[in-house]
N, C-alpha and C positions, 0 to 999 in steps of 0.2 A: 504493500500500500504506500503510495506516494505521500510524503509529508508536506505540510504547508506551514509557512511561518508568517505571522502577522505581528507587526510592531506598532504599539500605540505611541505616537510622538506628539510633542508639544513644541511650538516655536520658542526660540531662545533669543532674548535681546541682549542680555549681559554677556560681555566678552572678557577674555583675559584669564590668567591663572587663578586669581582670587575668586572670580565668579564660578569657575569650574570646581574649585575646592568646596565652595558653599553648596553647589548642586550635589556633589558626591556625599556631603554630610547628611543630606536629606534623602539619600537613596536614589539619586538620579545619575544618569550617564550623559555627559555632553557628547554631541555627535554633529557631523556635517553631512548634508545631503546635497550632492552636486551632479553635474553632467546633463546629457540629453539636450544641450542648447539652452538650459535654463540657469538662472542665477543660483549660486550656492546658497543654501539656507542652513543656519545653525538651529539645531533642535536638541531636545532632551528626551531620554528614554528611561524607562524604569529599570534600575540596576538588576533587581532579582529576575525580572523577565528576560533581560539580555543574557545574564549569566546562565540561566536554564537553557536558553536557545543555543548558546555556544557549546553546550555539552553534546549536542547532536552533530555528527559528522556532516550531515546533509545541509546544515545551516550555512556552511562555508561555500557551497556550490549550488545554491538555490536562488530562485527569484523570490525576493521578499516583498511582502505587501506592507508598506508604511502608511499607516492611517494618520493623516495630518490635516487638521482644520476642515474636516468634513469631506476630504478627498483621499483617494488612494494613489500613492506613488509606488511604482514598481522599481526595485533596486536590487543590487547585489552587494555583499559585504566586500569592501576593497581592503580595509585594514582595521585591525583591532589592537589597541594599546592596553597592556596589563601592568599592574603594579609589580615590580620585580620581586617583592617579598610577601605580599599579601594577596588573598584571593579577591582582588578588586579590579573591575574593568574601568580604565581611565578614559577611554575615548574610542568612538567608532567612526570610520569613514564609510559612507554608503554612496554608491554610484548609481544614479538613475539609469534605467534602460528603456529603449524604445523598441517596439515590436519589429520594426523594419531595419534595425541597425544591429550588425553582428557585434558580439561581445567576446572578450577573452577572459577565461576563468580557469583557475586551477581546480581540477576535478580529481578526487581520490581514486586509486586503483584498488580493485578487489581481486585478489588472486584465488582462483578456484581449481579444484581437483588436485591439490597438492599431495594429498594422501595416496591418490591413485596414479600419480605421476610415474611414468615408466622408469625414469632414472632413479626415483626414490624407491619404488616398489621392487624392482628387479635388479637395480644396480647399486642400491645402498647409498645413493647420492643424497645431497642436501640442497634444498631450494634456497637460493640467495636472491633477495630483492635489491636491485640497483636503484629503483624508484618506487615511491609510494603514492605519487600524484603526477599528473601531467597537465600542461596548459593546453586548453582547446579553444577553438574559435567556432562560433555558431550563432544563430539567431536565438533570442531568449526562449522561444517556444521549443527549441531542440536541445536545450541544456540538460545533460544527464546528471543525475545525483551522483553516479559513480560509473566507472568503466570496468567491466569484467575482463580479466586476463586469464585465459585457460592454459594451464601448464601441463595438462594430462599427457601430451605426446612428447614432451621434452625428455631426452635421454641424458646420461651423464656427459658433461662437457658441452651440452647445447645451451644456446642463449636465444631469447626471443627479443627482437628489437621493436622500436616504436612503429616502424612501417608494417609490422606483422600483427598489430593489435586490431581486433575487430571493432570498428566504431559504429555508433548509431548513425542513421541517415542524417545528413546535414551537419555533421560534426567533423572537424579536421584538427590535426595536431599542429600547433604553432611551430614547433621546432623543425618539423619536416619541410616547412616553407623556406627554410634557410639553406637547404641543400643536403646532399647525401652524407656529408660529414657530420650532420646532426642526427643521423639515424642511430641513436645510442641504444645499448642494451637495457632492457627493462628488468629482466629476470633471467637467472641462470641456474643450472643444476651442477653443483660442484662435485668433484670426486670424493669418495668416502675418506674420512679422516685417516691418516696414516698410510694411505696408498703411495703417496710420493716418497715417503720415508722408506717404505718397504722396497719400492723399486730401486731407490738409490742404494739401499743395503745389498740387494741382490746383485746390482751392477758392480759394487765394490768387491763383493765376494768373488765374482767371476774374474775380475781383474787380478785380485790377489792370487787366485788359482793359476792364472796364466803366468804370473811372474815366477811362482814356485816351479812350474814346469820348465821355464826357460833356464832357471838357476840350476836345475838338476841335469 
C-alpha cells in the first residue's frame, strides 16, 4: 500500500536565528518552501509530526502535500537539518513540484532475493552493496518510493551495474546521462571469506615443493 504524507504548515514572518530558536521552544520547525517559479515562503511545521514522518523511508522520496492557508502545495523534501547531539529537527527545505516538470530525487534501493542468490546459495559468497540509493529523474507522477534490485542470478564474482537495474516507466538514472564511465556497480557477490588466503597458501606450497625438487 502506497503511503501519503500531509504536512500542516503555517506562514512565518519572523526571520533570523533568534526567531527560529523561539519557534523550536514551542515545538515548531522552521522551514522554507520554494521552487516551481514561485517566491520562496518561510513556514513553520509541527516538530513531532515532522519527526514521525522522517522515520518513514518513503518520506524522503515522496511527493508531499503541504497544507498552507487553505491551499495544497505539492513538494519534495530537499534537505533536513538535525541537531548534532539531540533528537531535534532544526530546519527543512521543501521544493515545490509541478506536474509537467521533471524532478531529480534520491530514491532508496531495495535488494531482493539475497537468500536465494546463486552465488550465496551454491557458492558460499556474500552480497556486498556498493549503493543504497540512486538519483533518478522523472515526472512527479512517476516517482517511485523505492527501486527493487534483484540479485537472484548473480554468481560469485559478479556485479550488477546501474544500467542493469530494472526501472519503472518514465524513470531514468541521472548518473547514466553523464556517460558510460558513470555506469558504476551497485551490488556484488564476493568470494567466500578465506578463499584468497587458501589459494595463496596452496600456491606457496607448490612453489616450495618445486624449489625442494630443484635442490635435490
